[in-house]
N, C-alpha and C positions, 0 to 999 in steps of 0.2 A: 337561517338563523337571524340574519340582520332584519329581514322582513318581520319576523316574529317579534323581535325586540322593538322595532319601530311601532308595531301595533300596540304592544304593551306600553310603550312610552306615550302613545296617543291616549290610551285609557287612563294613564296616570294624570295627564294634563286635564282631561275631562273630569276626573275625580276632584282635581283642584278647583275646577269651576263650581262643582257642587258645594265644596267646602266654603268657597267664598260667599256663596248664596246663603248658606246656613252656618255661620261662624260658630254658633253655639255648640255644634257637634264636637268641637275641640274639647269641650268640657268632659266628655266621657273618658278619653285617654287620660286626662288630668286626674279625674276622680279615681280611675283605675290605678294610676301610679301612686297616688297618696295612700289608697287602701292597701296596695301591695307592700309599701314601706311599713305600714302599721302591722301587717301580717308578719313580715320579716322580723320586726322588732319583737313581736309577741313570741315567736318561736326560737329566737336566738338563744335565750338562756336555757330552755328545755333541751335543745339540741346539744348545746355544750355540756350540759349536765349528764346526759345519757350516752355520750360517746363522741360528740363532735369536738369536745375539748381535747380529748386524747389525740384525735386526728390532727388538729391544728398544732398541738405541742410537738407531735412527731415530725410534722413538716418543718417546724422551726429548728428541730435537731437533725434535719436532713435524713429522716427515716420515714419519709412521707408514705411510701407504699405500704410498709408494715403497719403504720398507724391507721391508714385508711382501711386496710383489710380488717383490722381489729374492730374499728367502728362499724363497718358494714356487716360484721358477724354478730353484732349485738342486736337481738330481736327488738328490744325496747327502743333503740336508736332508729331501727327501720320503721317501726310503728310511728314514731314521732315524725320522721322524715316524710312518710306517706301522708300523714295528716297535714303537714305543711304544704306538700304538693297539692293536696285536695283543696285546701282553703284558698291557696294562691290561684289555682286554675279556676276555681269558682268565681273569684273576684274578677279575673281577666275576662272570662266568658260572659259574666253578667253584664259588664259595661260594654263589651263588644256587641252583645246582643241588643242592648239599648241603642247603641249607635247605628247598627244595621237596621233596626226597626224604624228609626227616624229617617235614615237614608231611603228606605223603601217607600215610606210615606211621601217624601220629597219626589221620588221618581214618578209617582202617580199624580203629582200636582198639588199635594197637600203642604201644609206648613207645620212641620213637627216642632215640638217643644221638648225640653229636657225631661219634664215631668211625664210626658207621654212615653218617652224612651224607657224611663225607669219602670213605669207601669207595665209596659210590654214585657220587660224582663221578669218582673214579678209574676206575670201570668204564665211564664215558662220556667218557673223554678224547678219543677221535676225534671224537665229535659236538661236544664243547665247543670243540676246536681248530678244527673246521670252521666253527662259528658265529662264533668270534672272528675268523677270517679274513674272513668275509663282512662282519662288523660293522666291522672295521678298514678294509676297502676302501671301504665306504659312508662311514665317518667321514672318511677322507682325501679322497674325492671332494667331500663337502660343504665340507671345509676349503678345497680348491682353488677351488671355486665362490665361496665367501665372499671369498677373496683376490683374485678377478678384479675385483671392483667393491666399493667401500666400502659403498654403500647397496643397490643392486639385488642384488648377490651375497649380502649378509647376509639380505635378505628372502627370496630364493629358497632359500637354505640353510636358513633357519628353517622355511619352509613344508614343504619336502621332508623335513626332519628330523622334524617333527611327524607327518607322514603315515607315515613309516617306523617311528617309535616306536609308533604306533597299530596299524599292520599286523602288527608283530612282537610284540605284547603278550603272546601266549601261547607264544612260541617256546620259552622255557626249560622250562616244564612239559611241552611236547611232547618235548623232548630227553630229559628225565628219565624220563618214563613210557613213551614209545614208542621211545626210543632212535633216533629218526629223524635223518636227515641234515639239513643246514641248509635245503636247497631244499624238501624235504618238510615240514619244520617250519614254514617260512613259509607254505606253502599251507594247512596245517592251522590255523595261527594265524588266517589270513585268513578261513577258513571258520567258525571258532568266533566270531570277532569280528563277522562279518556277522550272526550270529543274536543277539548280545548286545551290540551296539555301545553303546547308551545306558548300560547298567548296568556294563559293563566299564570304561567311562570314568568312570561315576558312582562306582564303587568307589574309583578313584584320586582323584576329586574329594572324596569323603567323607573318605578318609584325609588328603588334603591340607588340608582344612578343619580337621580335628582337630589336625593338626601346626601349622597357623597359629595356632590358639588356644593351643596349648601353648608356642609360641615367644614369644608376647607377654611373659609374665613373665620368660622367659630374657633377652630383649633389654632388658627393664626393669632387670634386675640389672646388665647390662653398662653401660647408660646411667647408672644410679645410681652405679656404681663410677667411671665416667669423670668424673662431676660432683663426686664427693667426693675424688678422688685428690689434688687440690691443697690440700684442707682437712684431710682425715684419710687420709693415704696408705695406711696398713695396711688400714683398712676398705675403702677404694676398690679396692685391689688384690684383696682377698679377694672382694669382690662381683663384680669382673670375672672372676676365675678361676672362681667358682661359676657365673656366667652362661655362660661358655664351656663348662664341663663339662655344664651342663644342656642346652645346644644340641646337644652331641655325643650325649647320651643320647636326646634326642628324635629326632635324625636316625637313630640306630641302630634305635629302635623303629619309626620310619616305614618304613625299608627292610624290616624283618622283616614288618610288617603287609602291605605291598604284595605281597611274595612269597607270603604265606599266602593272601591274597585271590585272587591269580592262580591258584594251585593249586586252590583250592576251586571257582572258577567253571569252570576247565578240566575238573576231575573230573566235575562235574555235566553239562557240555556234551558230554563225550566218551562217557560211558556211562550217564548218568542217576542215578548214585549221589549221595546226599546225605551229605557228609562229617560226621563227628562234630563237634559244636560249631557247626554251621550249620543254618539253617532251610530246609526245602524251599520254603517260600513265597518267601523272598528269592531263592534260586537260580532257582526257576522263573520269577520275575518278570524275571530277567536274560535269559531266553530267550523272552520274550513278544514277538511281533511287533506293532509299533505303526505 
């Protein structure tokens, strides 16, 4: 397990090297985040009107489960929730596809631009829409299961969600490079994951550990600001704002690193090429059967 984590950590460091070379790649997670906030704002009122408001009110009155069940039994609410999931997933996959397309071009010695990434995603709109449809369907199903039972439903939903996330780890790189449909992409993702399970997850763990370390001083700034706000309000507010901005930056970098690592392991697993900026030893270890 330690060796797998070490390999994943190495992949995370190499992904950071790629991001340093092409700093503009950070724009894709930023654009994705902005668009997702716009989607949330657009669907907030419709969801409240068709059932979400009853759920929130019930929770405020400590009748959360009953209110949640009532909302989840409202067909109009489910339709609205499904549309929200679909649009949100579409936005996320669109910009992840653009980032991965740019990363792949960099892997083969090219110099990608933001415009080229967007163009690559536009060329794959049918695949992106198809995957967003599948993801929205699974997301809604898990939400319904979770709403059926406060404890058991939440446990089942979490376990199935984790398994689904692992199974579909390489779906977006497959969509980008092979232009495959959602079903084929899931099968290809499962095939690659079967060979590289430990280090594919280890790469995520490695990135997650780096992000955790980076988040510590960020939350330290926020906590320090909260402590000082009643004593030195200007300084306290400044520290809180700085901490929040630092959290956002770390989150953006984390998203970019995850996509780059996914693309690199996929490229090596699909055709044996070692992307520029990565070591054959690390990628080879990701496909060593243990």
